[in-house]
Jmol script that loads the backbone (N, CA, C; Angstrom):
load data "model"
ATOM      1  N   UNK A   1      32.573 122.382 112.489  1.00  0.00           N
ATOM      2  CA  UNK A   1      31.267 122.778 112.951  1.00  0.00           C
ATOM      3  C   UNK A   1      30.240 121.672 112.709  1.00  0.00           C
ATOM      4  N   UNK A   2      30.389 120.963 111.591  1.00  0.00           N
ATOM      5  CA  UNK A   2      29.462 119.882 111.296  1.00  0.00           C
ATOM      6  C   UNK A   2      29.561 118.773 112.331  1.00  0.00           C
ATOM      7  N   UNK A   3      30.788 118.499 112.804  1.00  0.00           N
ATOM      8  CA  UNK A   3      30.974 117.441 113.794  1.00  0.00           C
ATOM      9  C   UNK A   3      30.348 117.824 115.122  1.00  0.00           C
ATOM     10  N   UNK A   4      30.424 119.101 115.466  1.00  0.00           N
ATOM     11  CA  UNK A   4      29.801 119.549 116.713  1.00  0.00           C
ATOM     12  C   UNK A   4      28.293 119.376 116.617  1.00  0.00           C
ATOM     13  N   UNK A   5      27.726 119.749 115.491  1.00  0.00           N
ATOM     14  CA  UNK A   5      26.283 119.586 115.293  1.00  0.00           C
ATOM     15  C   UNK A   5      25.893 118.111 115.336  1.00  0.00           C
ATOM     16  N   UNK A   6      26.704 117.267 114.731  1.00  0.00           N
ATOM     17  CA  UNK A   6      26.430 115.826 114.752  1.00  0.00           C
ATOM     18  C   UNK A   6      26.504 115.283 116.170  1.00  0.00           C
ATOM     19  N   UNK A   7      27.518 115.702 116.921  1.00  0.00           N
ATOM     20  CA  UNK A   7      27.666 115.257 118.307  1.00  0.00           C
ATOM     21  C   UNK A   7      26.473 115.691 119.143  1.00  0.00           C
ATOM     22  N   UNK A   8      26.054 116.931 118.978  1.00  0.00           N
ATOM     23  CA  UNK A   8      24.896 117.426 119.729  1.00  0.00           C
ATOM     24  C   UNK A   8      23.626 116.683 119.333  1.00  0.00           C
ATOM     25  N   UNK A   9      23.469 116.428 118.044  1.00  0.00           N
ATOM     26  CA  UNK A   9      22.294 115.692 117.580  1.00  0.00           C
ATOM     27  C   UNK A   9      22.239 114.281 118.141  1.00  0.00           C
ATOM     28  N   UNK A  10      23.371 113.591 118.117  1.00  0.00           N
ATOM     29  CA  UNK A  10      23.415 112.236 118.674  1.00  0.00           C
ATOM     30  C   UNK A  10      23.161 112.244 120.178  1.00  0.00           C
ATOM     31  N   UNK A  11      23.621 113.284 120.832  1.00  0.00           N
ATOM     32  CA  UNK A  11      23.390 113.403 122.271  1.00  0.00           C
ATOM     33  C   UNK A  11      21.913 113.581 122.572  1.00  0.00           C
ATOM     34  N   UNK A  12      21.243 114.368 121.776  1.00  0.00           N
ATOM     35  CA  UNK A  12      19.802 114.560 121.968  1.00  0.00           C
ATOM     36  C   UNK A  12      19.040 113.262 121.739  1.00  0.00           C
ATOM     37  N   UNK A  13      19.465 112.494 120.768  1.00  0.00           N
ATOM     38  CA  UNK A  13      18.838 111.187 120.524  1.00  0.00           C
ATOM     39  C   UNK A  13      19.055 110.272 121.722  1.00  0.00           C
ATOM     40  N   UNK A  14      20.278 110.270 122.261  1.00  0.00           N
ATOM     41  CA  UNK A  14      20.579 109.437 123.428  1.00  0.00           C
ATOM     42  C   UNK A  14      19.718 109.842 124.622  1.00  0.00           C
ATOM     43  N   UNK A  15      19.562 111.142 124.837  1.00  0.00           N
ATOM     44  CA  UNK A  15      18.708 111.603 125.943  1.00  0.00           C
ATOM     45  C   UNK A  15      17.256 111.205 125.724  1.00  0.00           C
ATOM     46  N   UNK A  16      16.807 111.260 124.482  1.00  0.00           N
ATOM     47  CA  UNK A  16      15.434 110.861 124.175  1.00  0.00           C
ATOM     48  C   UNK A  16      15.219 109.388 124.474  1.00  0.00           C
ATOM     49  N   UNK A  17      16.179 108.562 124.090  1.00  0.00           N
ATOM     50  CA  UNK A  17      16.066 107.126 124.353  1.00  0.00           C
ATOM     51  C   UNK A  17      16.146 106.828 125.842  1.00  0.00           C
ATOM     52  N   UNK A  18      16.964 107.576 126.560  1.00  0.00           N
ATOM     53  CA  UNK A  18      17.061 107.381 128.004  1.00  0.00           C
ATOM     54  C   UNK A  18      15.734 107.724 128.664  1.00  0.00           C
ATOM     55  N   UNK A  19      15.031 108.688 128.118  1.00  0.00           N
ATOM     56  CA  UNK A  19      13.734 109.066 128.657  1.00  0.00           C
ATOM     57  C   UNK A  19      12.712 107.950 128.522  1.00  0.00           C
ATOM     58  N   UNK A  20      12.874 107.075 127.559  1.00  0.00           N
ATOM     59  CA  UNK A  20      11.946 105.963 127.362  1.00  0.00           C
ATOM     60  C   UNK A  20      12.102 104.895 128.440  1.00  0.00           C
ATOM     61  N   UNK A  21      13.213 104.899 129.139  1.00  0.00           N
ATOM     62  CA  UNK A  21      13.474 103.842 130.106  1.00  0.00           C
ATOM     63  C   UNK A  21      12.964 104.175 131.500  1.00  0.00           C
ATOM     64  N   UNK A  22      12.153 105.201 131.632  1.00  0.00           N
ATOM     65  CA  UNK A  22      11.559 105.498 132.928  1.00  0.00           C
ATOM     66  C   UNK A  22      12.040 106.791 133.548  1.00  0.00           C
ATOM     67  N   UNK A  23      12.704 107.612 132.808  1.00  0.00           N
ATOM     68  CA  UNK A  23      13.132 108.901 133.335  1.00  0.00           C
ATOM     69  C   UNK A  23      14.608 109.131 133.138  1.00  0.00           C
ATOM     70  N   UNK A  24      14.949 110.387 133.037  1.00  0.00           N
ATOM     71  CA  UNK A  24      16.339 110.764 132.849  1.00  0.00           C
ATOM     72  C   UNK A  24      16.955 110.996 134.225  1.00  0.00           C
ATOM     73  N   UNK A  25      18.053 110.327 134.479  1.00  0.00           N
ATOM     74  CA  UNK A  25      18.724 110.453 135.767  1.00  0.00           C
ATOM     75  C   UNK A  25      19.881 111.436 135.678  1.00  0.00           C
ATOM     76  N   UNK A  26      20.391 111.802 136.834  1.00  0.00           N
ATOM     77  CA  UNK A  26      21.565 112.676 136.904  1.00  0.00           C
ATOM     78  C   UNK A  26      22.733 112.026 136.166  1.00  0.00           C
ATOM     79  N   UNK A  27      22.838 110.721 136.259  1.00  0.00           N
ATOM     80  CA  UNK A  27      23.935 110.002 135.611  1.00  0.00           C
ATOM     81  C   UNK A  27      23.785 110.028 134.084  1.00  0.00           C
ATOM     82  N   UNK A  28      22.560 109.944 133.588  1.00  0.00           N
ATOM     83  CA  UNK A  28      22.331 110.047 132.144  1.00  0.00           C
ATOM     84  C   UNK A  28      22.802 111.400 131.623  1.00  0.00           C
ATOM     85  N   UNK A  29      22.440 112.452 132.346  1.00  0.00           N
ATOM     86  CA  UNK A  29      22.821 113.804 131.946  1.00  0.00           C
ATOM     87  C   UNK A  29      24.339 113.961 132.003  1.00  0.00           C
ATOM     88  N   UNK A  30      24.968 113.412 133.042  1.00  0.00           N
ATOM     89  CA  UNK A  30      26.423 113.475 133.158  1.00  0.00           C
ATOM     90  C   UNK A  30      27.121 112.754 132.032  1.00  0.00           C
ATOM     91  N   UNK A  31      26.595 111.598 131.659  1.00  0.00           N
ATOM     92  CA  UNK A  31      27.189 110.817 130.573  1.00  0.00           C
ATOM     93  C   UNK A  31      27.100 111.561 129.250  1.00  0.00           C
ATOM     94  N   UNK A  32      25.922 112.055 128.938  1.00  0.00           N
ATOM     95  CA  UNK A  32      25.733 112.761 127.666  1.00  0.00           C
ATOM     96  C   UNK A  32      26.494 114.085 127.661  1.00  0.00           C
ATOM     97  N   UNK A  33      26.449 114.802 128.763  1.00  0.00           N
ATOM     98  CA  UNK A  33      27.182 116.065 128.847  1.00  0.00           C
ATOM     99  C   UNK A  33      28.679 115.858 128.689  1.00  0.00           C
ATOM    100  N   UNK A  34      29.184 114.813 129.331  1.00  0.00           N
ATOM    101  CA  UNK A  34      30.604 114.492 129.204  1.00  0.00           C
ATOM    102  C   UNK A  34      30.972 114.094 127.789  1.00  0.00           C
ATOM    103  N   UNK A  35      30.085 113.353 127.141  1.00  0.00           N
ATOM    104  CA  UNK A  35      30.342 112.927 125.763  1.00  0.00           C
ATOM    105  C   UNK A  35      30.382 114.127 124.821  1.00  0.00           C
ATOM    106  N   UNK A  36      29.459 115.047 125.012  1.00  0.00           N
ATOM    107  CA  UNK A  36      29.438 116.244 124.164  1.00  0.00           C
ATOM    108  C   UNK A  36      30.705 117.068 124.384  1.00  0.00           C
ATOM    109  N   UNK A  37      31.036 117.310 125.644  1.00  0.00           N
ATOM    110  CA  UNK A  37      32.233 118.097 125.949  1.00  0.00           C
ATOM    111  C   UNK A  37      33.492 117.413 125.411  1.00  0.00           C
ATOM    112  N   UNK A  38      33.588 116.101 125.608  1.00  0.00           N
ATOM    113  CA  UNK A  38      34.750 115.360 125.114  1.00  0.00           C
ATOM    114  C   UNK A  38      34.850 115.391 123.602  1.00  0.00           C
ATOM    115  N   UNK A  39      33.708 115.288 122.926  1.00  0.00           N
ATOM    116  CA  UNK A  39      33.703 115.343 121.465  1.00  0.00           C
ATOM    117  C   UNK A  39      34.152 116.695 120.940  1.00  0.00           C
ATOM    118  N   UNK A  40      33.676 117.751 121.595  1.00  0.00           N
ATOM    119  CA  UNK A  40      34.065 119.102 121.184  1.00  0.00           C
ATOM    120  C   UNK A  40      35.562 119.319 121.416  1.00  0.00           C
ATOM    121  N   UNK A  41      36.045 118.897 122.570  1.00  0.00           N
ATOM    122  CA  UNK A  41      37.472 119.050 122.866  1.00  0.00           C
ATOM    123  C   UNK A  41      38.308 118.188 121.923  1.00  0.00           C
ATOM    124  N   UNK A  42      37.898 116.951 121.713  1.00  0.00           N
ATOM    125  CA  UNK A  42      38.642 116.054 120.823  1.00  0.00           C
ATOM    126  C   UNK A  42      38.698 116.557 119.395  1.00  0.00           C
ATOM    127  N   UNK A  43      37.651 117.268 118.955  1.00  0.00           N
ATOM    128  CA  UNK A  43      37.622 117.750 117.570  1.00  0.00           C
ATOM    129  C   UNK A  43      38.625 118.882 117.329  1.00  0.00           C
ATOM    130  N   UNK A  44      39.228 119.386 118.379  1.00  0.00           N
ATOM    131  CA  UNK A  44      40.206 120.464 118.241  1.00  0.00           C
ATOM    132  C   UNK A  44      41.602 119.933 117.892  1.00  0.00           C
ATOM    133  N   UNK A  45      41.786 118.627 117.903  1.00  0.00           N
ATOM    134  CA  UNK A  45      43.097 118.030 117.680  1.00  0.00           C
ATOM    135  C   UNK A  45      43.143 117.258 116.367  1.00  0.00           C
ATOM    136  N   UNK A  46      44.321 117.160 115.784  1.00  0.00           N
ATOM    137  CA  UNK A  46      44.550 116.356 114.596  1.00  0.00           C
ATOM    138  C   UNK A  46      44.015 116.984 113.321  1.00  0.00           C
ATOM    139  N   UNK A  47      44.140 116.219 112.242  1.00  0.00           N
ATOM    140  CA  UNK A  47      43.580 116.630 110.953  1.00  0.00           C
ATOM    141  C   UNK A  47      43.223 115.363 110.178  1.00  0.00           C
ATOM    142  N   UNK A  48      42.276 115.463 109.289  1.00  0.00           N
ATOM    143  CA  UNK A  48      41.844 114.311 108.494  1.00  0.00           C
ATOM    144  C   UNK A  48      41.284 113.203 109.363  1.00  0.00           C
ATOM    145  N   UNK A  49      41.758 111.974 109.125  1.00  0.00           N
ATOM    146  CA  UNK A  49      41.261 110.848 109.901  1.00  0.00           C
ATOM    147  C   UNK A  49      41.713 110.919 111.359  1.00  0.00           C
ATOM    148  N   UNK A  50      42.824 111.584 111.617  1.00  0.00           N
ATOM    149  CA  UNK A  50      43.283 111.775 112.990  1.00  0.00           C
ATOM    150  C   UNK A  50      42.320 112.639 113.781  1.00  0.00           C
ATOM    151  N   UNK A  51      41.743 113.628 113.125  1.00  0.00           N
ATOM    152  CA  UNK A  51      40.769 114.499 113.777  1.00  0.00           C
ATOM    153  C   UNK A  51      39.502 113.705 114.102  1.00  0.00           C
ATOM    154  N   UNK A  52      39.090 112.856 113.174  1.00  0.00           N
ATOM    155  CA  UNK A  52      37.919 112.015 113.415  1.00  0.00           C
ATOM    156  C   UNK A  52      38.169 111.083 114.588  1.00  0.00           C
ATOM    157  N   UNK A  53      39.334 110.474 114.621  1.00  0.00           N
ATOM    158  CA  UNK A  53      39.677 109.570 115.723  1.00  0.00           C
ATOM    159  C   UNK A  53      39.724 110.320 117.049  1.00  0.00           C
ATOM    160  N   UNK A  54      40.272 111.525 117.039  1.00  0.00           N
ATOM    161  CA  UNK A  54      40.344 112.324 118.267  1.00  0.00           C
ATOM    162  C   UNK A  54      38.946 112.710 118.742  1.00  0.00           C
ATOM    163  N   UNK A  55      38.052 113.019 117.812  1.00  0.00           N
ATOM    164  CA  UNK A  55      36.675 113.364 118.174  1.00  0.00           C
ATOM    165  C   UNK A  55      35.961 112.165 118.788  1.00  0.00           C
ATOM    166  N   UNK A  56      36.115 111.012 118.166  1.00  0.00           N
ATOM    167  CA  UNK A  56      35.482 109.789 118.684  1.00  0.00           C
ATOM    168  C   UNK A  56      36.073 109.424 120.044  1.00  0.00           C
ATOM    169  N   UNK A  57      37.389 109.472 120.147  1.00  0.00           N
ATOM    170  CA  UNK A  57      38.044 109.167 121.420  1.00  0.00           C
ATOM    171  C   UNK A  57      37.618 110.124 122.515  1.00  0.00           C
ATOM    172  N   UNK A  58      37.530 111.406 122.187  1.00  0.00           N
ATOM    173  CA  UNK A  58      37.088 112.399 123.161  1.00  0.00           C
ATOM    174  C   UNK A  58      35.662 112.170 123.599  1.00  0.00           C
ATOM    175  N   UNK A  59      34.810 111.776 122.668  1.00  0.00           N
ATOM    176  CA  UNK A  59      33.413 111.501 122.992  1.00  0.00           C
ATOM    177  C   UNK A  59      33.294 110.317 123.937  1.00  0.00           C
ATOM    178  N   UNK A  60      34.013 109.264 123.640  1.00  0.00           N
ATOM    179  CA  UNK A  60      33.975 108.065 124.488  1.00  0.00           C
ATOM    180  C   UNK A  60      34.549 108.363 125.875  1.00  0.00           C
ATOM    181  N   UNK A  61      35.710 109.009 125.906  1.00  0.00           N
ATOM    182  CA  UNK A  61      36.341 109.320 127.190  1.00  0.00           C
ATOM    183  C   UNK A  61      35.480 110.281 128.009  1.00  0.00           C
ATOM    184  N   UNK A  62      34.937 111.299 127.356  1.00  0.00           N
ATOM    185  CA  UNK A  62      34.083 112.259 128.061  1.00  0.00           C
ATOM    186  C   UNK A  62      32.827 111.617 128.605  1.00  0.00           C
ATOM    187  N   UNK A  63      32.235 110.726 127.828  1.00  0.00           N
ATOM    188  CA  UNK A  63      31.047 110.013 128.301  1.00  0.00           C
ATOM    189  C   UNK A  63      31.348 109.151 129.514  1.00  0.00           C
ATOM    190  N   UNK A  64      32.473 108.472 129.475  1.00  0.00           N
ATOM    191  CA  UNK A  64      32.869 107.630 130.605  1.00  0.00           C
ATOM    192  C   UNK A  64      33.135 108.475 131.848  1.00  0.00           C
ATOM    193  N   UNK A  65      33.878 109.559 131.673  1.00  0.00           N
ATOM    194  CA  UNK A  65      34.197 110.423 132.816  1.00  0.00           C
ATOM    195  C   UNK A  65      32.927 111.040 133.391  1.00  0.00           C
ATOM    196  N   UNK A  66      32.054 111.543 132.520  1.00  0.00           N
ATOM    197  CA  UNK A  66      30.792 112.113 132.990  1.00  0.00           C
ATOM    198  C   UNK A  66      29.939 111.097 133.728  1.00  0.00           C
ATOM    199  N   UNK A  67      29.939 109.873 133.239  1.00  0.00           N
ATOM    200  CA  UNK A  67      29.183 108.778 133.871  1.00  0.00           C
ATOM    201  C   UNK A  67      29.731 108.480 135.263  1.00  0.00           C
ATOM    202  N   UNK A  68      31.039 108.377 135.362  1.00  0.00           N
ATOM    203  CA  UNK A  68      31.675 108.046 136.629  1.00  0.00           C
ATOM    204  C   UNK A  68      31.544 109.186 137.662  1.00  0.00           C
ATOM    205  N   UNK A  69      31.643 110.416 137.213  1.00  0.00           N
ATOM    206  CA  UNK A  69      31.565 111.554 138.131  1.00  0.00           C
ATOM    207  C   UNK A  69      30.160 111.732 138.725  1.00  0.00           C
ATOM    208  N   UNK A  70      29.148 111.250 138.026  1.00  0.00           N
ATOM    209  CA  UNK A  70      27.781 111.451 138.510  1.00  0.00           C
ATOM    210  C   UNK A  70      27.179 110.189 139.127  1.00  0.00           C
ATOM    211  N   UNK A  71      27.989 109.190 139.409  1.00  0.00           N
ATOM    212  CA  UNK A  71      27.486 107.995 140.096  1.00  0.00           C
ATOM    213  C   UNK A  71      26.974 108.384 141.471  1.00  0.00           C
ATOM    214  N   UNK A  72      25.905 107.744 141.867  1.00  0.00           N
ATOM    215  CA  UNK A  72      25.345 108.043 143.197  1.00  0.00           C
ATOM    216  C   UNK A  72      25.732 106.992 144.187  1.00  0.00           C
TER     217      UNK A  72
END
end "model"
wireframe off; spacefill off
backbone 0.3
color backbone group
């Protein structure tokens, strides 16, 4: 549960920083949404350091997929 809260918190920070660059785009939302979803899904696998690696990997993969799916 702590990792989910951390992932959501970092996502909110990323959205806040994206807002400083002139507005939040559909692609920004897709990237952050994908990262959050990937982090949550990744946190369901492994244990110990493997769980941490799966969470990080899921976050990165989800962010990339969300970014690519929302390209205009």
